[in-house]
C-alpha positions in Angstrom: 0.1 0.1 -0.2 1.4 3.4 -0.8 0.4 6.5 1.1 0.0 9.8 -0.5 0.2 13.2 1.3 2.7 15.3 3.1 4.8 14.4 5.9 6.3 16.6 8.3 9.3 17.1 6.6 7.4 18.3 3.5 5.1 20.6 5.7 8.4 22.1 7.0 9.9 22.6 3.7 6.7 24.4 2.5 6.6 26.5 5.8 10.5 27.6 5.1 9.4 28.1 1.4 7.0 31.4 2.7 9.4 32.3 5.5 7.4 30.8 8.0 8.0 28.7 11.2 6.4 25.2 11.7 6.0 24.0 15.2 4.5 20.6 16.3 3.6 19.8 19.8 2.3 16.3 20.8 1.5 15.3 24.4 0.0 11.8 25.0 -3.7 11.9 25.6 -3.9 15.4 24.9 -3.5 15.5 21.2 -1.4 17.4 18.7 -0.8 20.9 18.0 0.3 22.3 14.8 1.4 25.9 14.5 2.7 27.9 11.5 4.2 31.4 12.0 4.6 34.0 9.6 5.9 37.7 10.1 4.1 40.3 8.1 6.3 42.2 6.2 
């Protein structure tokens, strides 16, 4: 079976491409928080 999609590394590359920061936090039993931060010009 082949999965198609974007993994964490691909998401990080995409964020860097737009000069953004990707932060992922995971806590057992609490879920996952994904944040993309972009500075305004």
